Biopython code that builds the backbone (N, CA, C, O; Angstrom):
import numpy as np
from Bio.PDB.StructureBuilder import StructureBuilder

atoms = [
    (1, "MET", "N", (-16.096, -17.519, -9.348)),
    (1, "MET", "CA", (-14.676, -17.779, -9.192)),
    (1, "MET", "C", (-14.436, -19.276, -9.269)),
    (1, "MET", "O", (-15.249, -20.078, -8.809)),
    (2, "ARG", "N", (-13.306, -19.636, -9.858)),
    (2, "ARG", "CA", (-12.987, -21.038, -10.012)),
    (2, "ARG", "C", (-11.672, -21.349, -9.319)),
    (2, "ARG", "O", (-10.877, -20.455, -9.027)),
    (3, "GLY", "N", (-11.458, -22.636, -9.060)),
    (3, "GLY", "CA", (-10.202, -23.059, -8.469)),
    (3, "GLY", "C", (-10.185, -22.910, -6.963)),
    (3, "GLY", "O", (-11.214, -22.657, -6.336)),
    (4, "GLU", "N", (-8.994, -23.071, -6.386)),
    (4, "GLU", "CA", (-8.798, -22.949, -4.936)),
    (4, "GLU", "C", (-9.140, -21.542, -4.470)),
    (4, "GLU", "O", (-8.807, -20.559, -5.132)),
    (5, "GLN", "N", (-9.796, -21.455, -3.343)),
    (5, "GLN", "CA", (-10.120, -20.166, -2.740)),
    (5, "GLN", "C", (-9.105, -19.856, -1.644)),
    (5, "GLN", "O", (-8.605, -20.757, -0.969)),
    (6, "ARG", "N", (-8.812, -18.586, -1.480)),
    (6, "ARG", "CA", (-7.824, -18.166, -0.493)),
    (6, "ARG", "C", (-8.226, -16.811, 0.070)),
    (6, "ARG", "O", (-8.824, -15.992, -0.627)),
    (7, "ALA", "N", (-7.898, -16.585, 1.321)),
    (7, "ALA", "CA", (-8.089, -15.267, 1.937)),
    (7, "ALA", "C", (-6.809, -14.898, 2.665)),
    (7, "ALA", "O", (-6.211, -15.727, 3.350)),
    (8, "VAL", "N", (-6.392, -13.644, 2.511)),
    (8, "VAL", "CA", (-5.189, -13.162, 3.190)),
    (8, "VAL", "C", (-5.466, -11.801, 3.816)),
    (8, "VAL", "O", (-6.324, -11.043, 3.364)),
    (9, "GLN", "N", (-4.716, -11.524, 4.864)),
    (9, "GLN", "CA", (-4.683, -10.199, 5.473)),
    (9, "GLN", "C", (-3.378, -9.563, 5.010)),
    (9, "GLN", "O", (-2.308, -10.152, 5.168)),
    (10, "ALA", "N", (-3.463, -8.369, 4.443)),
    (10, "ALA", "CA", (-2.272, -7.669, 3.953)),
    (10, "ALA", "C", (-2.075, -6.387, 4.741)),
    (10, "ALA", "O", (-3.041, -5.720, 5.112)),
    (11, "ARG", "N", (-0.822, -6.048, 4.992)),
    (11, "ARG", "CA", (-0.470, -4.756, 5.594)),
    (11, "ARG", "C", (0.602, -4.145, 4.709)),
    (11, "ARG", "O", (1.669, -4.726, 4.511)),
    (12, "VAL", "N", (0.304, -2.962, 4.180)),
    (12, "VAL", "CA", (1.177, -2.290, 3.227)),
    (12, "VAL", "C", (1.744, -1.038, 3.890)),
    (12, "VAL", "O", (0.996, -0.198, 4.391)),
    (13, "SER", "N", (3.072, -0.920, 3.887)),
    (13, "SER", "CA", (3.745, 0.221, 4.508)),
    (13, "SER", "C", (4.484, 1.040, 3.461)),
    (13, "SER", "O", (4.766, 0.568, 2.359)),
    (14, "GLY", "N", (4.786, 2.262, 3.827)),
    (14, "GLY", "CA", (5.471, 3.196, 2.945)),
    (14, "GLY", "C", (4.617, 4.439, 2.787)),
    (14, "GLY", "O", (3.872, 4.804, 3.696)),
    (15, "THR", "N", (4.721, 5.090, 1.642)),
    (15, "THR", "CA", (3.855, 6.231, 1.342)),
    (15, "THR", "C", (2.601, 5.675, 0.689)),
    (15, "THR", "O", (2.518, 5.550, -0.533)),
    (16, "VAL", "N", (1.618, 5.341, 1.536)),
    (16, "VAL", "CA", (0.405, 4.691, 1.042)),
    (16, "VAL", "C", (-0.869, 5.385, 1.514)),
    (16, "VAL", "O", (-1.971, 4.957, 1.170)),
    (17, "GLN", "N", (-0.729, 6.441, 2.290)),
    (17, "GLN", "CA", (-1.884, 7.252, 2.656)),
    (17, "GLN", "C", (-1.733, 8.614, 2.000)),
    (17, "GLN", "O", (-0.626, 9.137, 1.875)),
    (18, "GLY", "N", (-2.865, 9.184, 1.581)),
    (18, "GLY", "CA", (-2.832, 10.474, 0.897)),
    (18, "GLY", "C", (-2.532, 10.368, -0.583)),
    (18, "GLY", "O", (-2.300, 11.383, -1.241)),
    (19, "VAL", "N", (-2.534, 9.146, -1.124)),
    (19, "VAL", "CA", (-2.253, 8.929, -2.550)),
    (19, "VAL", "C", (-3.359, 8.100, -3.219)),
    (19, "VAL", "O", (-3.153, 7.542, -4.296)),
    (20, "SER", "N", (-4.529, 8.024, -2.577)),
    (20, "SER", "CA", (-5.683, 7.250, -3.082)),
    (20, "SER", "C", (-5.405, 5.750, -3.141)),
    (20, "SER", "O", (-5.948, 5.052, -3.998)),
    (21, "TYR", "N", (-4.569, 5.255, -2.241)),
    (21, "TYR", "CA", (-4.224, 3.838, -2.247)),
    (21, "TYR", "C", (-5.448, 2.956, -2.009)),
    (21, "TYR", "O", (-5.584, 1.908, -2.642)),
    (22, "ARG", "N", (-6.348, 3.371, -1.097)),
    (22, "ARG", "CA", (-7.542, 2.555, -0.828)),
    (22, "ARG", "C", (-8.445, 2.470, -2.051)),
    (22, "ARG", "O", (-8.936, 1.393, -2.388)),
    (23, "VAL", "N", (-8.665, 3.598, -2.714)),
    (23, "VAL", "CA", (-9.519, 3.621, -3.913)),
    (23, "VAL", "C", (-8.891, 2.761, -5.002)),
    (23, "VAL", "O", (-9.582, 1.976, -5.652)),
    (24, "TRP", "N", (-7.594, 2.904, -5.203)),
    (24, "TRP", "CA", (-6.875, 2.104, -6.195)),
    (24, "TRP", "C", (-6.989, 0.607, -5.865)),
    (24, "TRP", "O", (-7.258, -0.208, -6.748)),
    (25, "THR", "N", (-6.783, 0.258, -4.596)),
    (25, "THR", "CA", (-6.856, -1.148, -4.177)),
    (25, "THR", "C", (-8.228, -1.727, -4.467)),
    (25, "THR", "O", (-8.339, -2.840, -4.980)),
    (26, "ARG", "N", (-9.272, -0.979, -4.142)),
    (26, "ARG", "CA", (-10.642, -1.455, -4.404)),
    (26, "ARG", "C", (-10.849, -1.691, -5.900)),
    (26, "ARG", "O", (-11.411, -2.714, -6.292)),
    (27, "GLY", "N", (-10.405, -0.766, -6.724)),
    (27, "GLY", "CA", (-10.553, -0.920, -8.172)),
    (27, "GLY", "C", (-9.830, -2.144, -8.704)),
    (27, "GLY", "O", (-10.380, -2.894, -9.510)),
    (28, "GLU", "N", (-8.593, -2.349, -8.251)),
    (28, "GLU", "CA", (-7.821, -3.512, -8.695)),
    (28, "GLU", "C", (-8.487, -4.808, -8.218)),
    (28, "GLU", "O", (-8.573, -5.778, -8.971)),
    (29, "ALA", "N", (-8.950, -4.819, -6.983)),
    (29, "ALA", "CA", (-9.597, -6.021, -6.433)),
    (29, "ALA", "C", (-10.864, -6.356, -7.223)),
    (29, "ALA", "O", (-11.109, -7.521, -7.536)),
    (30, "LEU", "N", (-11.659, -5.352, -7.541)),
    (30, "LEU", "CA", (-12.883, -5.594, -8.308)),
    (30, "LEU", "C", (-12.560, -6.107, -9.707)),
    (30, "LEU", "O", (-13.250, -6.991, -10.213)),
    (31, "ARG", "N", (-11.524, -5.565, -10.336)),
    (31, "ARG", "CA", (-11.121, -6.053, -11.662)),
    (31, "ARG", "C", (-10.723, -7.521, -11.615)),
    (31, "ARG", "O", (-10.927, -8.253, -12.584)),
    (32, "LEU", "N", (-10.159, -7.952, -10.499)),
    (32, "LEU", "CA", (-9.725, -9.348, -10.346)),
    (32, "LEU", "C", (-10.830, -10.256, -9.793)),
    (32, "LEU", "O", (-10.614, -11.458, -9.632)),
    (33, "GLY", "N", (-11.997, -9.701, -9.504)),
    (33, "GLY", "CA", (-13.112, -10.504, -8.988)),
    (33, "GLY", "C", (-12.956, -10.894, -7.526)),
    (33, "GLY", "O", (-13.477, -11.922, -7.094)),
    (34, "LEU", "N", (-12.241, -10.075, -6.765)),
    (34, "LEU", "CA", (-11.981, -10.371, -5.359)),
    (34, "LEU", "C", (-12.993, -9.684, -4.450)),
    (34, "LEU", "O", (-13.651, -8.723, -4.847)),
    (35, "THR", "N", (-13.106, -10.185, -3.236)),
    (35, "THR", "CA", (-13.926, -9.560, -2.212)),
    (35, "THR", "C", (-13.033, -9.216, -1.024)),
    (35, "THR", "O", (-11.906, -9.700, -0.920)),
    (36, "GLY", "N", (-13.549, -8.379, -0.136)),
    (36, "GLY", "CA", (-12.809, -8.026, 1.060)),
    (36, "GLY", "C", (-12.998, -6.577, 1.425)),
    (36, "GLY", "O", (-14.054, -5.994, 1.179)),
    (37, "TRP", "N", (-11.964, -5.993, 2.016)),
    (37, "TRP", "CA", (-12.014, -4.599, 2.437)),
    (37, "TRP", "C", (-10.594, -4.037, 2.504)),
    (37, "TRP", "O", (-9.612, -4.778, 2.501)),
    (38, "VAL", "N", (-10.514, -2.700, 2.565)),
    (38, "VAL", "CA", (-9.229, -2.003, 2.709)),
    (38, "VAL", "C", (-9.461, -0.809, 3.629)),
    (38, "VAL", "O", (-10.515, -0.175, 3.576)),
    (39, "ARG", "N", (-8.465, -0.502, 4.483)),
    (39, "ARG", "CA", (-8.599, 0.634, 5.400)),
    (39, "ARG", "C", (-7.228, 1.222, 5.728)),
    (39, "ARG", "O", (-6.206, 0.538, 5.655)),
    (40, "ASN", "N", (-7.231, 2.508, 6.091)),
    (40, "ASN", "CA", (-6.031, 3.167, 6.600)),
    (40, "ASN", "C", (-5.844, 2.779, 8.062)),
    (40, "ASN", "O", (-6.815, 2.576, 8.792)),
    (41, "GLU", "N", (-4.582, 2.677, 8.479)),
    (41, "GLU", "CA", (-4.248, 2.416, 9.878)),
    (41, "GLU", "C", (-3.622, 3.664, 10.484)),
    (41, "GLU", "O", (-3.083, 4.503, 9.762)),
    (42, "SER", "N", (-3.690, 3.791, 11.804)),
    (42, "SER", "CA", (-3.189, 4.989, 12.483)),
    (42, "SER", "C", (-1.675, 5.153, 12.363)),
    (42, "SER", "O", (-1.163, 6.258, 12.544)),
    (43, "ASP", "N", (-0.948, 4.075, 12.063)),
    (43, "ASP", "CA", (0.509, 4.173, 11.931)),
    (43, "ASP", "C", (0.959, 4.575, 10.524)),
    (43, "ASP", "O", (2.158, 4.600, 10.244)),
    (44, "GLY", "N", (0.005, 4.890, 9.634)),
    (44, "GLY", "CA", (0.339, 5.314, 8.279)),
    (44, "GLY", "C", (0.317, 4.198, 7.250)),
    (44, "GLY", "O", (0.493, 4.449, 6.058)),
    (45, "SER", "N", (0.103, 2.966, 7.698)),
    (45, "SER", "CA", (0.016, 1.837, 6.770)),
    (45, "SER", "C", (-1.420, 1.666, 6.286)),
    (45, "SER", "O", (-2.330, 2.362, 6.737)),
    (46, "VAL", "N", (-1.604, 0.741, 5.371)),
    (46, "VAL", "CA", (-2.923, 0.366, 4.865)),
    (46, "VAL", "C", (-3.075, -1.135, 5.068)),
    (46, "VAL", "O", (-2.165, -1.903, 4.754)),
    (47, "SER", "N", (-4.231, -1.555, 5.596)),
    (47, "SER", "CA", (-4.530, -2.977, 5.775)),
    (47, "SER", "C", (-5.645, -3.378, 4.835)),
    (47, "SER", "O", (-6.499, -2.567, 4.478)),
    (48, "ALA", "N", (-5.627, -4.650, 4.435)),
    (48, "ALA", "CA", (-6.683, -5.157, 3.557)),
    (48, "ALA", "C", (-6.928, -6.625, 3.830)),
    (48, "ALA", "O", (-6.009, -7.374, 4.161)),
    (49, "LEU", "N", (-8.180, -7.026, 3.687)),
    (49, "LEU", "CA", (-8.565, -8.433, 3.648)),
    (49, "LEU", "C", (-8.899, -8.709, 2.194)),
    (49, "LEU", "O", (-9.751, -8.041, 1.609)),
    (50, "ILE", "N", (-8.235, -9.685, 1.614)),
    (50, "ILE", "CA", (-8.397, -9.995, 0.194)),
    (50, "ILE", "C", (-8.787, -11.451, 0.074)),
    (50, "ILE", "O", (-8.081, -12.325, 0.576)),
    (51, "ALA", "N", (-9.914, -11.729, -0.592)),
    (51, "ALA", "CA", (-10.401, -13.102, -0.703)),
    (51, "ALA", "C", (-10.881, -13.382, -2.116)),
    (51, "ALA", "O", (-11.430, -12.516, -2.798)),
    (52, "GLY", "N", (-10.653, -14.635, -2.536)),
    (52, "GLY", "CA", (-11.116, -15.062, -3.853)),
    (52, "GLY", "C", (-10.283, -16.203, -4.369)),
    (52, "GLY", "O", (-9.646, -16.926, -3.602)),
    (53, "ALA", "N", (-10.292, -16.360, -5.672)),
    (53, "ALA", "CA", (-9.516, -17.427, -6.304)),
    (53, "ALA", "C", (-8.036, -17.234, -5.993)),
    (53, "ALA", "O", (-7.530, -16.112, -6.025)),
    (54, "ASP", "N", (-7.350, -18.324, -5.696)),
    (54, "ASP", "CA", (-5.939, -18.272, -5.314)),
    (54, "ASP", "C", (-5.111, -17.487, -6.324)),
    (54, "ASP", "O", (-4.272, -16.678, -5.928)),
    (55, "SER", "N", (-5.323, -17.704, -7.602)),
    (55, "SER", "CA", (-4.530, -17.009, -8.622)),
    (55, "SER", "C", (-4.806, -15.503, -8.608)),
    (55, "SER", "O", (-3.890, -14.705, -8.806)),
    (56, "ALA", "N", (-6.057, -15.113, -8.377)),
    (56, "ALA", "CA", (-6.407, -13.690, -8.326)),
    (56, "ALA", "C", (-5.837, -13.037, -7.072)),
    (56, "ALA", "O", (-5.377, -11.896, -7.124)),
    (57, "VAL", "N", (-5.862, -13.748, -5.945)),
    (57, "VAL", "CA", (-5.269, -13.219, -4.714)),
    (57, "VAL", "C", (-3.768, -13.020, -4.929)),
    (57, "VAL", "O", (-3.212, -12.000, -4.521)),
    (58, "GLY", "N", (-3.115, -13.986, -5.564)),
    (58, "GLY", "CA", (-1.690, -13.856, -5.861)),
    (58, "GLY", "C", (-1.401, -12.656, -6.742)),
    (58, "GLY", "O", (-0.426, -11.937, -6.521)),
    (59, "ALA", "N", (-2.247, -12.439, -7.742)),
    (59, "ALA", "CA", (-2.075, -11.279, -8.629)),
    (59, "ALA", "C", (-2.257, -9.979, -7.855)),
    (59, "ALA", "O", (-1.540, -9.008, -8.097)),
    (60, "MET", "N", (-3.210, -9.953, -6.925)),
    (60, "MET", "CA", (-3.446, -8.752, -6.138)),
    (60, "MET", "C", (-2.270, -8.465, -5.221)),
    (60, "MET", "O", (-1.894, -7.306, -5.043)),
    (61, "ILE", "N", (-1.688, -9.492, -4.643)),
    (61, "ILE", "CA", (-0.515, -9.302, -3.782)),
    (61, "ILE", "C", (0.609, -8.651, -4.584)),
    (61, "ILE", "O", (1.282, -7.746, -4.090)),
    (62, "GLU", "N", (0.813, -9.106, -5.815)),
    (62, "GLU", "CA", (1.833, -8.484, -6.681)),
    (62, "GLU", "C", (1.512, -7.007, -6.923)),
    (62, "GLU", "O", (2.403, -6.158, -6.884)),
    (63, "ARG", "N", (0.246, -6.710, -7.171)),
    (63, "ARG", "CA", (-0.152, -5.332, -7.469)),
    (63, "ARG", "C", (-0.018, -4.422, -6.260)),
    (63, "ARG", "O", (0.228, -3.225, -6.410)),
    (64, "LEU", "N", (-0.178, -4.977, -5.055)),
    (64, "LEU", "CA", (-0.041, -4.152, -3.852)),
    (64, "LEU", "C", (1.338, -3.496, -3.778)),
    (64, "LEU", "O", (1.478, -2.412, -3.213)),
    (65, "TRP", "N", (2.347, -4.142, -4.342)),
    (65, "TRP", "CA", (3.698, -3.582, -4.353)),
    (65, "TRP", "C", (3.795, -2.358, -5.250)),
    (65, "TRP", "O", (4.675, -1.520, -5.051)),
    (66, "GLN", "N", (2.908, -2.236, -6.235)),
    (66, "GLN", "CA", (2.947, -1.108, -7.168)),
    (66, "GLN", "C", (2.179, 0.083, -6.620)),
    (66, "GLN", "O", (2.730, 1.173, -6.470)),
    (67, "GLY", "N", (0.914, -0.129, -6.325)),
    (67, "GLY", "CA", (0.062, 0.955, -5.852)),
    (67, "GLY", "C", (-0.199, 1.990, -6.929)),
    (67, "GLY", "O", (0.275, 1.864, -8.058)),
    (68, "PRO", "N", (-0.960, 3.017, -6.569)),
    (68, "PRO", "CA", (-1.281, 4.074, -7.528)),
    (68, "PRO", "C", (-0.112, 5.038, -7.695)),
    (68, "PRO", "O", (0.873, 4.970, -6.960)),
    (69, "ARG", "N", (-0.232, 5.925, -8.657)),
    (69, "ARG", "CA", (0.766, 6.977, -8.852)),
    (69, "ARG", "C", (0.904, 7.755, -7.545)),
    (69, "ARG", "O", (-0.098, 8.107, -6.923)),
    (70, "GLY", "N", (2.116, 8.017, -7.139)),
    (70, "GLY", "CA", (2.361, 8.750, -5.901)),
    (70, "GLY", "C", (2.671, 7.855, -4.713)),
    (70, "GLY", "O", (3.209, 8.320, -3.708)),
    (71, "ALA", "N", (2.334, 6.572, -4.821)),
    (71, "ALA", "CA", (2.636, 5.634, -3.732)),
    (71, "ALA", "C", (4.094, 5.194, -3.819)),
    (71, "ALA", "O", (4.672, 5.106, -4.903)),
    (72, "ALA", "N", (4.672, 4.921, -2.651)),
    (72, "ALA", "CA", (6.023, 4.361, -2.577)),
    (72, "ALA", "C", (5.963, 3.259, -1.530)),
    (72, "ALA", "O", (6.133, 3.512, -0.338)),
    (73, "VAL", "N", (5.720, 2.039, -1.983)),
    (73, "VAL", "CA", (5.540, 0.902, -1.085)),
    (73, "VAL", "C", (6.906, 0.389, -0.641)),
    (73, "VAL", "O", (7.774, 0.099, -1.465)),
    (74, "SER", "N", (7.081, 0.281, 0.673)),
    (74, "SER", "CA", (8.345, -0.226, 1.203)),
    (74, "SER", "C", (8.215, -1.649, 1.742)),
    (74, "SER", "O", (9.213, -2.360, 1.863)),
    (75, "LYS", "N", (6.987, -2.071, 2.067)),
    (75, "LYS", "CA", (6.808, -3.396, 2.655)),
    (75, "LYS", "C", (5.369, -3.857, 2.452)),
    (75, "LYS", "O", (4.429, -3.076, 2.597)),
    (76, "VAL", "N", (5.210, -5.134, 2.114)),
    (76, "VAL", "CA", (3.895, -5.773, 2.045)),
    (76, "VAL", "C", (3.978, -7.047, 2.869)),
    (76, "VAL", "O", (4.706, -7.975, 2.518)),
    (77, "GLU", "N", (3.238, -7.089, 3.954)),
    (77, "GLU", "CA", (3.194, -8.267, 4.815)),
    (77, "GLU", "C", (1.894, -9.016, 4.545)),
    (77, "GLU", "O", (0.819, -8.416, 4.519)),
    (78, "ILE", "N", (1.994, -10.327, 4.344)),
    (78, "ILE", "CA", (0.836, -11.152, 4.026)),
    (78, "ILE", "C", (0.720, -12.279, 5.039)),
    (78, "ILE", "O", (1.698, -12.964, 5.335)),
    (79, "VAL", "N", (-0.493, -12.465, 5.570)),
    (79, "VAL", "CA", (-0.787, -13.560, 6.490)),
    (79, "VAL", "C", (-2.074, -14.226, 6.005)),
    (79, "VAL", "O", (-3.057, -13.539, 5.728)),
    (80, "ASP", "N", (-2.077, -15.546, 5.902)),
    (80, "ASP", "CA", (-3.310, -16.239, 5.541)),
    (80, "ASP", "C", (-4.382, -15.941, 6.585)),
    (80, "ASP", "O", (-4.081, -15.785, 7.768)),
    (81, "SER", "N", (-5.626, -15.864, 6.139)),
    (81, "SER", "CA", (-6.722, -15.471, 7.028)),
    (81, "SER", "C", (-7.897, -16.427, 6.883)),
    (81, "SER", "O", (-8.167, -16.953, 5.803)),
    (82, "ALA", "N", (-8.585, -16.635, 7.993)),
    (82, "ALA", "CA", (-9.819, -17.420, 7.986)),
    (82, "ALA", "C", (-11.033, -16.509, 8.139)),
    (82, "ALA", "O", (-12.156, -16.991, 8.287)),
    (83, "ALA", "N", (-10.813, -15.195, 8.103)),
    (83, "ALA", "CA", (-11.896, -14.227, 8.281)),
    (83, "ALA", "C", (-12.883, -14.296, 7.127)),
    (83, "ALA", "O", (-12.511, -14.599, 5.994)),
    (84, "ASP", "N", (-14.128, -14.017, 7.422)),
    (84, "ASP", "CA", (-15.160, -13.953, 6.390)),
    (84, "ASP", "C", (-15.065, -12.612, 5.675)),
    (84, "ASP", "O", (-15.037, -11.560, 6.313)),
    (85, "ALA", "N", (-15.015, -12.656, 4.362)),
    (85, "ALA", "CA", (-14.977, -11.433, 3.564)),
    (85, "ALA", "C", (-16.396, -11.016, 3.205)),
    (85, "ALA", "O", (-17.273, -11.869, 3.072)),
    (86, "PRO", "N", (-16.634, -9.712, 3.046)),
    (86, "PRO", "CA", (-17.954, -9.272, 2.586)),
    (86, "PRO", "C", (-18.206, -9.758, 1.158)),
    (86, "PRO", "O", (-17.306, -10.297, 0.514)),
    (87, "ALA", "N", (-19.420, -9.567, 0.672)),
    (87, "ALA", "CA", (-19.799, -10.047, -0.658)),
    (87, "ALA", "C", (-19.152, -9.238, -1.784)),
    (87, "ALA", "O", (-19.100, -9.697, -2.925)),
    (88, "ASP", "N", (-18.659, -8.040, -1.469)),
    (88, "ASP", "CA", (-17.971, -7.230, -2.471)),
    (88, "ASP", "C", (-16.671, -6.713, -1.866)),
    (88, "ASP", "O", (-16.193, -7.280, -0.883)),
    (89, "PHE", "N", (-16.091, -5.666, -2.415)),
    (89, "PHE", "CA", (-14.860, -5.122, -1.869)),
    (89, "PHE", "C", (-15.130, -3.715, -1.391)),
    (89, "PHE", "O", (-15.498, -2.851, -2.186)),
    (90, "LYS", "N", (-14.951, -3.467, -0.088)),
    (90, "LYS", "CA", (-15.329, -2.208, 0.529)),
    (90, "LYS", "C", (-14.114, -1.416, 1.011)),
    (90, "LYS", "O", (-13.085, -1.982, 1.381)),
    (91, "ILE", "N", (-14.262, -0.106, 0.997)),
    (91, "ILE", "CA", (-13.313, 0.774, 1.670)),
    (91, "ILE", "C", (-13.889, 1.015, 3.054)),
    (91, "ILE", "O", (-14.999, 1.529, 3.191)),
    (92, "VAL", "N", (-13.138, 0.644, 4.074)),
    (92, "VAL", "CA", (-13.580, 0.777, 5.461)),
    (92, "VAL", "C", (-12.939, 2.018, 6.052)),
    (92, "VAL", "O", (-11.739, 2.243, 5.893)),
    (93, "ILE", "N", (-13.732, 2.811, 6.723)),
    (93, "ILE", "CA", (-13.207, 4.043, 7.333)),
    (93, "ILE", "C", (-13.036, 3.844, 8.821)),
    (93, "ILE", "O", (-12.606, 4.760, 9.521)),
]
sb = StructureBuilder()
sb.init_structure("model")
sb.init_model(0)
sb.init_chain("A")
sb.init_seg("    ")
for serial, (resi, resn, name, xyz) in enumerate(atoms, 1):
    if name == "N":
        sb.init_residue(resn, " ", resi, " ")
    sb.init_atom(name, np.array(xyz, "f"), 0.0, 1.0, " ", f" {name:<3s}", serial, name[0])
structure = sb.get_structure()
C-alpha cells in the first residue's frame, strides 16, 4: 500500500443482516487491498474496522453505503481508529 495510512471504525445500520453484508464487505475490502474485520451486532447493525491506504479506505466508506443486493443502508457512522488491524480482512463471529 502506498500513501497515507488510515484506520476507521464503521457502523452500518439498516437492512444489513441476513443479506450477506459481511461476506460482501470482506470481498470489497480485499479488492481494495484493505485489512481489518467485520461483524454483526446484536442491535441489527454491522461494525467493521477498515485499515489501509487513505484513498482505499475512502473508497470502502463509499461502498458501505451500497452493500450487496438486498441491503438497504440507512446510516454509516465513521470514527477514526487507532486500533491494530489484522494482517488480512476477517469476518468475526
